[in-house]
N, C-alpha and C positions, 0 to 999 in steps of 0.2 A: 470687599476683598475676596470673600468666599465665592461670590458669584463670578468674579473675574477668573478665579482659578478653575472653576467648572468650565467656563468657556475655553480656557487654554487647554484643558484636558480633552474637551470635545474636538477642538481644532487639531490637536496632535493625533487623535484617534483617526479622524477623517484623512489627514495627510498620510498617515501610515498605511491606511487601507488603500488609498489612491496609488501609493507607490507600488504596492504588490498586487493590486487588482486592476489589470488593464481595461476591464469593462467600464470602469468609472471614467477613464479618459479616452473612450473609444472614438475613432474617427467617424465622421458622418457620411453615410451612404444612403441614398434615397431610391426606393423602387418607384419607377414611373409607369409600371404596368405593361401589359402586352401591347405590342405594336401591330403585329401581323401574324398570320399562321404561316408555318413553314419551319425551316431549319437551316443550320450552317451559316449563320450571319457573318458578313464581312462588312464592317463599319469603317468609314473614313470621314474626314471633314476637309473640304477643299480650302483654297486660299481666301475665298470670299466668305467662309464660315458656313457653307451649306453642308449638311450631313447627307451622305449617300450610303445606302445599305443594300448590298447584294445578298441574296439568299436563295435557297432552293425550295421548291414547293410542288406538291403533287396536285395537279389539276386535271380532271377527267382522265384519271389513270395514267398520267404521264408526268414524270418529274423533270422540271426545267429550272433554269436560272432566271430570277426576276430582280428588278432594281426599283427602289423607291428613294425619295429624297425629302428633306425637311429643313426648315430654318430654326426650329425650336425644340425638336425631339418630341413634340406633342402632335402636331398636325403633319401628316405625311401624304405625299402624292399618291395617285393611283399607280399600281405596279406596271412597270414596263417589262414585257417578256423578252428576254435577251436571246435565249436558245429555244428552238422549236423542233428539235429532232425527235424522232419516234423513240429513240433509246434514252436511257437515263442520263441526265446531267445533274451533278450535285457538287457540294462542298466548294463554293466559290471563294476566291481571294481577290481583293480589289485594291488598286493603288492609283493615285492621281499624280502624274509626272509634272515636272516643271514646264514642259511644253504645252500643258493644258490637256493632254490626252489621258484618257482612262485606259488602264490595262486590267483585264479580267482573266484570271487563271481558274480553271475548274476541272473536275474529273468527269469523264464521259465514257459510256460503253458503246458509242456509235461505231467503233472500229471492230467490235466483237470482243474486245478486251478492255479492261479499265486503263485509260490513258489520260495524260494531261493535255488540255487544249488551252489556247490563248486567243482572246478577242480584244479588239481595240475600239475606242470611240472618242470623237472630239467633243461631244456634248452630253453623253449619257443616254441619248435617245436612239441614235442610229449606230448600229454596231457592225463591225466587219464580220465576215464569215470566219468562224474559229479555225485556227490552224493547229495541227497535231504536233505536240512538243515531244512526245515520247513514243517509241515504236518497239519497245522490248516485248518479249513474249510474256513475261510476268506482268502482274498488275501494277500500275502506277497510280497513286492517289494521295490525298492529304497535301495538296499544293499550297504554297504560300509565296506571294510575290511582293517585293518591296523595291525601293529605289535608294541608292546611297548618295552621299554628298557630291559625288562626281557625276551624278545623273545616270548611273549605270543601273539597269534593271537586274534584279537577282531573283531567280526562281528556284525554290527548294521544294522537294517532294519526297514521298516515300515510294520505294519500289521493291517488289518481291521477285525480281528477275533472277536473283541468286537464291541460295537456300533459305536465308532469313532476310526479312525486310531491313532496308537500310536507308539512310538519308542521302539524296542526290542533289546536285546543284548545277544550274546553267546560268550564264550571264549574257547581257547584251547591252551595247552602247546606244542602240537606236531602235530596239524592239523588232528589228527585222533579221539581223544576223546574230545568231546565238552560238555561244561556245559549245564545245563538246561537254558531255556529262562528266561530272566528277562525283565519286562516291566519298562522302565525308565520314561515314561510320561504317565499320566493317565487321562488327561482331553483334551477336544477339539479335533482338527484334526491336528495331527502332522506328518509331512513327512520329507524326506531327512535327517535322523539322521546320523551324522558322529562324530567320537571321535578322540580327539587329547590329548596326554599325556602331562601334565605339571610337575613341580617340585614336588608338593605334592598332586596333584589331577588330575583327568581326566575330560576333558571338553567335553560336548556333545552339539553340535550345531544342531538345527532342525528348520524346517519351520512350522509355524502354520497358519491355515486359520483363518483370523480375519474378513472376510466379511460376507455378507448375501446372501445366494443362492437364496432367494426369490426376491432380487432386482438385476436386470440385471447389472446395473452399478457398483455394489459392489460384484458381485459373485466371482471375482478372486482376492480379496484382501488377500495377504499373507505377513507375516513379519518374520524376523529372531529372534530366541530365543536361549538362552544359559542356561545350567545348569551344575553342577559339582558334582563330587563324589570322595571320597578318595580311594574307592575300587571297583568301577564299580557296586556296589550292591545297594546303597542307593542314590537316587537323590531327594533332598528335597527342594532346593531353585532354583528358576527360574528367569531369567531376560530377558527383551525385548531389542533387539539390534537396530532394525530399526523402524522408524516412517514415513512411506510413506504416500503420499497424498491420500485422499479419492478417491476410484475408481482405485488406482494404486497398484502395488505389488513390493515386494522384494522376489526373488525366486532363485532356482537353485544354491545353494552355493557350495563352495569348501573351505576347512579349513585345514591349516597347521601351524606348528611351525617351524621357521627357526633355523639355527645353532647358532644364537645369542640370542635365547630364545624369539623372538617376534612372536606373533600370527598374522596370516593374514587370512582374509576371503574375497574371491571374490564372487560376486553374480550378478544377473541380476535384473535390475529395469526398469520400463517404466515410471518413474516419470516425465521425460522430454518429453514424447511422444513416441519416438522410444525405443525399448529395447536396453539397453546399459549395459556394464560390469563395475562394480564398485569394489573398494577395500578399506578395512578398516584394521587397525592394532592396536595391544595392547601389552603392556609389561606384564600386570598382569591379563588380562581377564576381568577387571572391567572398566578401563578407555580406551575408544576406540576413534580412530582418526575420523575426519570428512571424509565422503565418498568421494573418488576421482574417477571420471569417467576416465577410461583408454581405452575404445573403442571409435571409431569414426564413428559409423553407421549413425548418423544424418548428419555429414559432407559428407559422401558418398552419402546419399540420396539427398542432395542439389546439389552435383556435377552432378548427373545424372538426376536432375530435376524430382524427383519422390516423391510421397506422400505415398508410400507403407511402412508399418511397417515391417522392416526386423527382424524377430524373431531371438533371440539370447539367447539360453537357457542353456542346460546342459553343465557343464564345469569341468575341472580338473586343479588344481593349484599345482605346485611343485616349490621347490627351486633347482636350478642347483648346480653342484659341484663348479662352479666358484662364486657362491653367488647371481647370478641374479635369476629372477623368470620367469616361463613360464606358460602360460595358454592355454590349448587346449579346444576349445568350438564349439558347434553347432551354425551355423548361416545360415539364408536363403539368405544372401547377395551373389551377384555374382553367382547365380545359386544354392547356397546352398552347405553344406558340413561341414567338421571339419576344423577349422582355428587355426592358432598358433599365439599367442600374447606373446612377450617377453619383458622384461625390469626390472625395479626396482622402488620401491617406498620407499622413506625415511620416517620413522615414524615421523609424525608431530602431536604432542599433544597440539598444541596451541589453537585449537578449539575443544578439546576433550569433549566427553560426558561420564558421569559416569553411568554405568548400575546398576540399583537397583535390587538386588536379594531378592525375597520374598518367603515365604513358608507357610505351613499350609493352613488354610481356605482362605487365600488371593490369592492362586493360581488361583482361578476362576476369579479374577479381573485383571489378567495379561494384557488382551486385552485393558483395560482402563487405563493402566499406562501412566502417562504423561512423556514427554521427559524431562530429567534433563540434565543440561550441566554445565561444569566448564568454568569459564572465565579466560583467561590467562592475569593476571595483568601486567606481564612484557611487553607483546605485546601492551597493552593499553598505558602503560607509554611511551614506545618508540614512539608510534604513536603521543601521545600528544607532546612529545619533538620535534619531527620532524615537527609537525604542527606549533608549536611556532617558531621554527627556520625559517620555510618557511615564516611566517608572518613578522618576524623581518627583514629578508633579503629583502622582497618585500618593506617594509617601508623604508629601507635604500636606495634602488634603487630609490624610488620615491623622497626622499629628495635630492639625488644626482642630479636628473634631474632638480629639482627646483632651 
């Protein structure tokens, strides 16, 4: 009997620790190592299950866009050089449409100014001559291209044609005729815009500069923000997703909706010191899970006894045909290059935070929004019950000894 009670006590202790220590029940993510040198990865998987990754790379003092493919994320094809201009081409975004065509958006300086260009291909090998998508005097960069359930191409990008950078959008039904530009955000400094389609609205994720360039320790403060629209035309309410420590940032996001309707955002933050990849999820775009760290750069740094901050920035998140997730990302670890991280995160809303969406004159106060959270009453009750059971078991063991 005494031995049984000791096992009960041990079991209750483990259960209590597991309840309040998420590391015990951590989701599994596996590093697959570096794939290729370069940066700005854009990863997709086509209908046949083939992985395609566009990226930019500096070869013989010229930065161009390259493309590789794989059936297993282990063995990759030789790179195909897509752009061959003497000026810089970088930061690609890739989509595979229902008609079997590839569409590639990227930033180029070939016009004497940073602009967005678009190229097409039927097979990923032969590409059309890139067409210029933006012609404003200011710089246009950080493009993202996707396709909605109607087969419409949606191109979003950052432009500094006005005083502060903002998010712009163009759409096309056929990849040839494009709509006029629409500015979706009109305040502050907004970069990395990317759009995901929901059931009754389109979501626009973007990064906003929330720091102070005149203060060195706060110059790189950035946070993730979210807005939505029923028609890609009017974007009226905005919400803040991340609340990073002063002097730190949340940056370089990638945004998807999986086949079960869950939204996922992976991003980089240096909140713990080294730059790491985190992931958050939501069913409705309003209630978001607590950030989960899925990269292990700090552990790597400890293993090699280094104090170097291994940068870990631009990334591309996809859901595989089998249901798992894959992230391709830049990292300076192990000599640098594009790394692959694969795994799965189960949506856990026990410590979820509700995003407050505001509009009108309040938009200017977005940076000052306070973090709101929802408390999971069920988890608290279970914790209390386990704690009481633990105390009762301990008292029973003590009386038995007496």
